[in-house]
C-alpha positions as CSV (number, residue, x, y, z in Angstrom):
1,M,132.6,124.1,103.5
2,K,130.3,125.8,101.7
3,I,126.4,125.7,101.0
4,I,126.2,125.6,96.7
5,D,122.8,125.9,94.5
6,I,122.6,122.8,92.4
7,T,121.3,124.0,88.7
8,V,120.3,123.2,85.6
9,D,123.8,124.7,84.7
10,N,125.7,122.3,86.6
11,I,123.9,119.3,87.6
12,E,125.4,117.0,85.6
13,K,128.8,117.5,86.6
14,E,127.6,117.1,91.1
15,H,126.2,114.9,92.8
16,I,123.2,115.0,94.2
17,C,123.5,113.0,97.9
18,C,121.1,111.0,97.6
19,A,123.1,108.7,95.4
20,I,126.6,109.2,95.4
21,G,128.0,106.1,94.6
22,N,130.1,105.8,91.7
23,D,129.3,102.0,90.9
24,K,126.8,101.7,88.2
25,A,123.6,101.3,89.7
26,N,123.9,104.3,91.9
27,Q,124.4,106.6,88.7
28,E,121.6,105.1,86.9
29,K,119.4,106.4,90.6
30,A,121.2,109.7,90.1
31,A,120.7,109.9,86.6
32,L,116.5,109.4,87.4
33,K,117.0,112.2,90.3
34,K,118.9,114.4,88.0
35,N,116.0,114.0,85.8
36,W,113.0,115.0,88.1
37,L,114.9,117.6,89.0
38,K,115.7,119.2,85.9
39,K,112.0,118.7,85.0
40,C,111.2,120.8,88.4
41,F,113.9,123.2,88.2
42,K,111.2,125.5,86.0
43,D,108.5,125.4,88.7
44,G,110.9,127.1,90.7
45,L,112.7,123.7,93.0
46,V,115.7,125.0,94.4
47,F,118.2,122.0,95.9
48,K,121.6,122.9,97.8
49,R,123.9,121.0,99.5
50,L,127.3,121.3,101.3
51,D,130.3,121.6,99.3
52,E,131.6,117.6,100.7
53,R,130.6,114.1,99.3
54,G,127.8,113.4,101.1
55,K,124.2,113.6,102.1
56,I,123.7,117.2,103.2
57,F,121.2,119.3,101.4
58,I,117.5,120.7,101.6
59,E,115.5,120.7,98.2
60,Y,112.3,123.4,98.6
61,I,109.6,124.2,95.6
62,P,106.7,126.8,95.9
63,I,103.6,125.0,97.1
64,E,101.4,125.7,93.9
65,K,103.7,123.0,92.0
66,A,105.1,120.8,95.0
67,W,104.9,117.1,94.3
68,K,102.4,116.2,97.8
69,P,99.0,116.2,98.5
70,I,98.5,120.1,100.3
71,T,97.2,122.6,99.2
72,G,98.1,126.6,99.7
73,K,99.0,129.7,98.4
74,N,102.5,131.3,98.7
75,F,104.2,129.5,100.3
76,L,107.5,127.2,100.2
77,V,108.0,123.4,100.9
78,I,110.4,121.8,102.6
79,N,110.7,118.5,100.1
80,C,113.9,117.4,102.2
81,L,115.9,118.3,104.8
82,W,118.8,115.9,105.2
83,V,121.9,116.0,107.2
84,A,124.2,112.0,107.6
85,G,126.9,110.6,108.9
86,R,130.0,112.3,110.0
87,F,128.4,116.1,109.4
88,Q,125.7,115.6,112.6
89,G,126.0,117.7,115.5
90,K,127.3,120.6,113.3
91,K,124.4,122.6,112.8
92,L,124.5,121.9,109.5
93,G,120.8,121.6,109.0
94,K,119.8,125.1,110.9
95,A,122.4,126.2,108.2
96,L,120.5,124.5,104.8
97,L,117.0,125.8,106.9
98,D,118.0,129.3,107.2
99,E,119.2,129.4,103.4
100,C,115.1,128.3,102.8
101,I,114.0,131.0,105.2
102,A,115.9,133.3,103.4
103,D,114.9,132.7,99.8
104,A,111.2,132.8,100.9
105,K,111.9,136.0,102.3
106,Q,113.3,137.5,99.1
107,Q,110.4,136.0,97.4
108,K,107.9,137.6,99.8
109,K,106.6,134.1,100.5
110,S,104.1,133.6,103.1
111,G,106.1,131.2,105.0
112,I,107.2,127.6,104.7
113,C,106.0,124.3,105.4
114,V,107.5,120.4,105.9
115,V,105.4,117.5,106.4
116,V,106.7,115.7,108.9
117,G,105.8,112.4,111.8
118,K,103.7,112.7,114.7
119,K,106.7,110.8,116.0
120,K,110.2,110.3,114.6
121,Q,110.0,108.3,111.3
122,P,112.5,106.7,109.0
123,F,112.9,108.7,106.0
124,L,110.9,111.7,107.9
125,T,112.7,114.6,109.3
126,D,111.9,114.9,113.4
127,K,109.3,117.0,114.0
128,K,111.3,118.7,116.9
129,F,113.7,119.9,114.9
130,Y,111.3,122.2,113.0
131,A,109.8,123.0,116.1
132,K,113.0,124.1,117.5
133,Y,112.9,127.1,114.9
134,G,109.3,128.2,115.2
135,F,107.5,126.0,113.0
136,Q,104.2,124.5,114.4
137,V,101.2,122.0,113.3
138,C,98.9,123.8,110.7
139,D,97.2,120.3,110.1
140,T,97.4,116.7,109.8
141,A,97.1,112.9,107.4
142,E,96.5,110.2,108.3
143,P,97.8,107.7,109.9
144,Y,100.9,109.4,110.9
145,F,101.3,112.8,109.1
146,E,101.3,116.5,110.2
147,L,102.2,119.4,108.3
148,M,104.3,122.1,110.3
149,V,104.3,125.9,109.1
150,L,106.8,128.9,109.9
151,T,105.0,131.7,108.7
152,F,106.4,136.0,108.5
153,N,103.1,137.2,108.7
154,K,99.3,137.3,110.0
155,S,97.9,135.2,107.3
156,K,95.2,132.6,108.8
157,D,95.1,131.3,105.1
158,L,97.9,128.4,106.1
159,P,98.3,125.6,104.0
160,K,96.7,122.2,104.3
161,F,96.8,118.4,103.1
162,T,93.7,117.3,100.6
163,K,90.7,116.0,102.0
164,N,92.4,112.2,100.9
165,A,95.2,112.7,102.2
166,Q,94.0,114.0,105.4
167,Q,91.7,110.7,105.7
168,G,94.4,108.6,104.1
169,I,92.6,107.0,101.3
170,L,92.8,106.3,97.0
171,A,90.8,105.1,95.2
172,N,92.4,101.8,93.9
173,K,91.2,98.9,91.3
174,K,93.9,96.2,93.2
175,D,94.3,94.7,96.6
176,F,97.6,97.1,96.8
177,S,98.5,100.6,95.2
178,L,102.5,101.4,95.5
179,V,102.2,105.0,94.7
180,Y,106.1,106.6,93.6
181,S,107.7,109.5,92.1
182,N,110.9,109.9,91.3
183,Q,111.7,112.5,93.2
184,C,113.6,109.9,95.7
185,P,116.1,108.3,93.1
186,F,115.5,104.9,94.9
187,T,111.8,104.6,94.9
188,E,111.4,103.4,91.6
189,E,113.7,100.1,92.9
190,Y,111.8,99.6,95.8
191,A,108.6,99.7,94.0
192,G,109.5,97.3,92.0
193,I,110.9,95.3,95.1
194,M,107.4,95.6,97.6
195,S,105.2,94.6,94.4
196,E,107.2,91.3,94.1
197,V,106.1,90.5,97.7
198,V,102.7,91.5,96.9
199,K,102.8,89.4,94.2
200,N,104.3,86.4,96.0
201,K,101.2,86.5,98.5
202,G,99.1,85.9,95.8
203,K,97.0,89.8,96.2
204,T,96.7,92.4,93.0
205,F,98.7,95.2,92.9
206,E,98.8,98.7,90.7
207,I,102.4,100.6,90.4
208,I,101.1,104.7,89.9
209,K,104.5,106.2,89.2
210,L,103.9,109.9,89.7
211,E,104.9,112.7,86.4
212,S,103.5,115.5,87.3
213,A,102.7,117.9,90.3
214,K,99.1,117.9,89.3
215,Q,99.0,114.2,89.4
216,A,101.2,113.9,93.1
217,Q,98.8,116.7,94.7
218,K,95.4,114.2,93.6
219,L,96.9,110.9,94.1
220,G,100.6,111.3,96.2
221,S,100.6,109.9,99.8
222,P,101.7,112.7,102.0
223,F,105.3,112.3,102.4
224,G,105.1,112.7,98.4
225,T,107.9,110.4,97.0
226,F,106.2,107.2,98.4
227,G,103.0,105.6,99.6
228,V,101.0,101.8,100.1
229,Y,98.0,101.9,100.3
230,Y,96.1,98.4,101.3
231,K,91.8,98.2,100.0
232,G,92.4,101.8,98.9
233,R,93.9,102.8,103.1
234,F,97.0,104.0,103.0
235,I,99.5,102.3,105.2
236,L,103.1,103.1,104.5
237,H,105.4,105.7,103.4
238,E,108.9,103.7,104.0
239,I,110.8,102.0,101.0
240,M,111.7,98.4,102.4
241,P,113.3,95.7,100.8
242,E,112.1,92.6,100.5
243,K,112.4,90.3,103.8
244,K,111.3,94.0,106.2
245,F,108.2,94.1,103.6
246,D,107.4,90.6,103.9
247,K,107.6,91.2,107.9
248,F,105.5,94.1,107.5
249,L,102.6,92.9,105.8
250,V,102.4,90.4,108.2
251,T,100.5,92.7,110.7
252,I,98.6,93.6,107.7
253,L,96.7,90.7,105.9
């Protein structure tokens, strides 16, 4: 097994881990993700995966071009690090992280940062993993996000969430705002599914698709790929099927 780089030269013939099925639905989702990746490669995005058919990859990008509401200079931001299924417990997560660290040092970056949850959350890497390898919390955002950083120098200019992200707020005109990007190949489908649940509750909603890093830094949730706001307050980062989201809304409405 070896770690390979997905680039503009090989992306059309390689799978990208998030959607690896060969059926039409998965192929369509993979196309959304691949188009997003191709847009971001020019901004320095890196996507590395294990040369196996599975969900084992790391994705990172310079903070200046990150699709998250964070600010800073000369850091890399880890969008996602995922080791799933039978590949867990083989130190592959550490191997992928080491690739990012080595790349950051080669680029003479000040360090690396990543968004985690204060406690274990679906779709968010466990905070304990990063703490084990020297990452420390440098900022927080409502209601449960933390920004962790690994620094290579003594710079005091650390990354931080934007003010709106820190407060968990979004200026909106409807009851619900569902904000997403195609960084995740599944968010577009679930934004539609979850908005139908909201509609059936008799509530108004807006769907905001993020089309650039600048827009994501202004409107995106701390999670980056997906966020649900109710009356301008962040309530959820997790994509949910219809029944689960309907049950969740019972606790909100």
